[in-house]
C-alpha positions as CSV (number, residue, x, y, z in Angstrom):
1,M,-35.2,-4.1,249.3
2,N,-36.4,-7.4,250.6
3,D,-40.2,-7.9,249.9
4,T,-41.1,-6.1,246.7
5,A,-43.2,-7.9,244.1
6,T,-40.3,-8.7,242.0
7,S,-36.8,-10.4,242.6
8,T,-34.1,-8.3,244.2
9,F,-30.7,-8.5,242.3
10,A,-27.2,-8.7,243.7
11,L,-25.3,-6.7,241.1
12,Q,-21.6,-6.2,240.9
13,P,-20.2,-2.7,240.0
14,Q,-19.7,-2.6,236.3
15,P,-17.0,0.0,234.5
16,T,-19.4,0.7,231.9
17,W,-21.8,2.5,234.4
18,S,-22.0,6.2,234.0
19,D,-22.5,8.6,236.7
20,E,-26.0,9.2,235.2
21,D,-26.5,5.4,235.2
22,R,-25.7,5.3,238.8
23,A,-27.9,8.3,239.9
24,R,-30.8,6.8,237.8
25,A,-30.4,3.5,239.5
26,E,-30.2,5.3,243.1
27,H,-33.4,7.2,242.4
28,Y,-35.2,4.0,241.4
29,A,-33.9,2.3,244.3
30,L,-35.0,4.9,246.8
31,L,-38.5,5.2,245.4
32,A,-38.8,1.5,245.5
33,R,-37.6,1.5,249.2
34,L,-40.0,4.3,250.2
35,F,-43.2,2.9,248.7
36,H,-42.3,-0.7,249.9
37,A,-42.2,0.5,253.6
38,P,-41.9,3.7,255.6
39,P,-38.4,4.9,256.2
40,D,-36.6,4.4,259.4
41,A,-34.9,7.2,261.4
42,A,-31.5,6.5,259.5
43,L,-33.0,7.0,256.2
44,L,-34.9,10.2,257.3
45,V,-31.4,11.4,258.3
46,A,-30.0,10.6,254.9
47,L,-32.9,12.1,253.1
48,T,-32.5,15.4,255.0
49,Q,-28.7,15.4,254.0
50,T,-29.5,14.7,250.5
51,G,-32.1,17.2,250.3
52,R,-29.6,19.9,251.4
53,M,-27.0,18.7,249.0
54,L,-29.2,18.4,245.9
55,G,-31.7,20.9,246.6
56,G,-29.8,24.2,246.0
57,E,-30.0,23.9,242.3
58,G,-32.8,25.3,240.1
59,G,-35.2,22.9,238.4
60,E,-38.0,20.7,239.4
61,L,-35.8,17.7,240.7
62,P,-33.7,19.8,243.0
63,R,-36.9,21.4,244.4
64,A,-38.5,18.2,244.9
65,W,-35.2,17.1,246.8
66,A,-35.5,20.2,249.0
67,A,-39.0,19.6,249.7
68,L,-38.4,15.9,250.6
69,G,-35.3,16.8,252.7
70,T,-37.4,19.4,254.7
71,A,-40.0,17.0,255.4
72,A,-37.6,14.3,256.5
73,Q,-36.0,16.5,258.9
74,A,-39.4,17.7,260.3
75,M,-41.2,14.3,260.8
76,P,-40.2,11.8,263.2
77,A,-40.1,8.2,261.9
78,Q,-43.1,7.2,263.8
79,A,-45.2,9.8,262.3
80,V,-44.1,9.0,258.9
81,A,-45.1,5.4,259.4
82,D,-48.4,6.2,260.6
83,E,-48.8,8.4,257.4
84,F,-47.6,5.4,255.3
85,D,-50.3,3.1,256.9
86,A,-52.9,5.7,256.5
87,L,-52.3,6.1,252.9
88,F,-51.5,2.8,251.7
89,V,-52.6,0.1,254.4
90,A,-56.2,-0.9,254.6
91,V,-58.6,-4.1,254.7
92,G,-60.4,-2.6,251.7
93,K,-59.5,0.2,249.3
94,P,-56.5,2.3,250.5
95,E,-56.6,5.9,250.4
96,V,-54.0,5.9,247.5
97,M,-53.6,2.9,245.3
98,C,-50.1,2.0,244.3
99,N,-50.9,-0.2,241.4
100,G,-50.8,0.7,237.8
101,S,-53.6,-1.4,236.8
102,W,-56.0,0.8,239.1
103,Y,-55.0,4.0,237.1
104,L,-55.3,2.4,233.7
105,T,-58.4,0.5,234.0
106,G,-60.2,1.4,237.4
107,F,-59.8,-2.1,238.6
108,L,-57.0,-4.4,240.0
109,Q,-55.9,-7.7,238.4
110,E,-56.7,-6.5,234.9
111,E,-55.1,-6.9,231.4
112,P,-52.2,-4.4,232.2
113,L,-51.2,-6.8,235.0
114,A,-51.3,-9.8,232.7
115,E,-49.1,-7.9,230.0
116,L,-46.7,-6.9,232.6
117,R,-46.2,-10.5,233.8
118,D,-45.7,-11.6,230.3
119,E,-43.0,-9.1,229.8
120,L,-41.3,-9.7,233.1
121,A,-41.1,-13.5,232.1
122,E,-39.5,-12.4,229.0
123,L,-36.8,-10.6,231.1
124,G,-36.3,-13.5,233.3
125,L,-38.0,-11.8,236.2
126,G,-40.9,-13.0,238.4
127,R,-42.8,-12.5,241.6
128,R,-41.0,-13.9,244.7
129,A,-42.8,-16.4,246.8
130,G,-44.6,-14.8,249.7
131,V,-45.0,-11.5,248.4
132,T,-48.5,-10.0,248.6
133,E,-48.1,-7.1,246.3
134,T,-48.8,-7.7,242.7
135,E,-46.2,-6.9,240.1
136,D,-47.7,-3.7,239.0
137,H,-46.9,-2.0,242.4
138,I,-44.9,1.3,242.0
139,A,-42.3,-0.2,244.5
140,A,-41.8,-3.3,242.1
141,L,-41.8,-1.3,238.9
142,A,-39.1,0.9,240.3
143,E,-37.1,-2.0,241.4
144,V,-37.4,-3.6,237.8
145,M,-36.4,-0.3,236.3
146,R,-33.4,-0.3,238.7
147,H,-32.4,-3.7,237.5
148,L,-32.7,-2.7,233.9
149,V,-30.5,0.5,234.4
150,L,-27.9,-1.5,236.3
151,T,-27.8,-4.6,233.6
152,G,-28.4,-2.7,230.4
153,P,-26.0,0.5,230.1
154,D,-25.5,-0.2,226.4
155,A,-27.8,0.9,223.4
156,A,-29.8,-2.7,223.6
157,G,-30.3,-2.1,227.3
158,L,-31.6,1.6,227.0
159,E,-34.1,0.3,224.3
160,R,-35.5,-2.2,227.0
161,Q,-35.5,0.6,229.6
162,R,-37.4,2.8,227.1
163,R,-39.9,0.0,226.4
164,F,-40.5,-0.9,229.8
165,F,-41.1,2.5,231.1
166,G,-43.2,3.7,228.4
167,R,-45.5,0.6,228.7
168,H,-45.8,0.3,232.4
169,L,-44.8,3.7,234.3
170,A,-45.3,6.5,231.8
171,P,-49.1,6.2,231.4
172,W,-50.0,6.4,234.9
173,Y,-47.1,7.8,237.2
174,A,-48.3,11.5,237.0
175,Q,-51.8,10.3,238.2
176,F,-50.3,8.4,241.0
177,A,-48.2,11.5,242.2
178,G,-51.3,13.6,241.9
179,A,-53.2,11.3,244.2
180,L,-50.6,11.5,246.7
181,A,-50.6,15.3,246.4
182,A,-54.4,15.5,247.0
183,A,-54.6,12.7,249.7
184,P,-56.0,14.2,253.1
185,G,-53.1,13.9,255.5
186,A,-50.4,13.3,253.1
187,D,-47.4,15.4,254.1
188,F,-44.2,13.2,253.7
189,Y,-45.5,11.1,250.9
190,A,-46.9,14.1,249.2
191,K,-43.2,15.2,248.9
192,V,-42.2,11.6,247.9
193,G,-44.7,11.9,245.0
194,G,-43.2,15.1,244.1
195,L,-39.7,13.6,243.8
196,L,-41.3,10.7,241.8
197,A,-42.9,12.8,239.4
198,A,-39.9,15.2,238.8
199,F,-37.4,12.2,238.2
200,M,-39.8,10.3,236.0
201,D,-40.6,13.4,234.2
202,I,-36.9,13.7,233.3
203,E,-36.9,10.0,232.3
204,R,-39.9,10.3,230.1
205,E,-38.3,13.2,228.2
206,A,-35.0,11.4,227.9
207,F,-36.7,8.2,226.6
208,D,-38.9,10.3,224.1
209,M,-35.5,11.8,222.6
210,L,-34.0,8.5,222.4
211,E,-37.1,7.2,220.4
212,A,-37.0,10.3,218.1
213,E,-33.4,9.7,217.4
214,A,-34.2,6.1,216.3
215,R,-36.7,7.1,213.8
C-alpha cells in the first residue's frame, strides 16, 4: 500500500512465521488495501477466487469471505469505486467515518489520536509526508497490525500486538462495521465490513485468551 497514514514496510520472509502469522498478516494487508482505495478489476477477481476457496466452511469468517467473494464477482470495478467515493469521500463529513477517534469521542483529532501517535513513535513508526489521512484511519491501523505481526512472531511481539489491538482497534471496530452495514447504498463495502468484523472478532478472542493466560 502506497499512501496509508503510516509507513509501509519492506519485510523479508522469516522462518519463524507460522501459517497463522502469514494468514493474519494477509488479512490485515487486505483490509488496509480495501479501505485505502477501491479495488481494481484484478483484485476483484482475486477476491472472487478467495471467496470460493475459503467460503465453503462453517463459521463467521468463511461466511464473510463467501459474501465478499459473491459481491466482488457481481460488481464491476467502477461500481465499487463509485461506492467507495459515496461512502468515504466528501468535502464535509463522509457517509461513513473511518477514524477511530470519531467512534471513541464523536470528534476527530482528539485525545485517542494523540495517544496513538505517542505509541507509534515508541514503535518507531510515523505518518508519511504528504499523506492526508490521520494515523487512526482504519487502513493505517490495519497496516500497523500487519507490521507488528510480521516483525513480532515471538511472545514479546504477540504482547505488542495484543496491547496495540486492545487500545486502538478493539474499542471501535464493531461500531465501524455496523456503520458500513447500515449505510445507504453500501453493498460491496458492507461485505468488507463483515469480513473486518469476523476477522477482528477472532483476533480479539485470541488476545483475550493470551491475556488470561498471562495472569
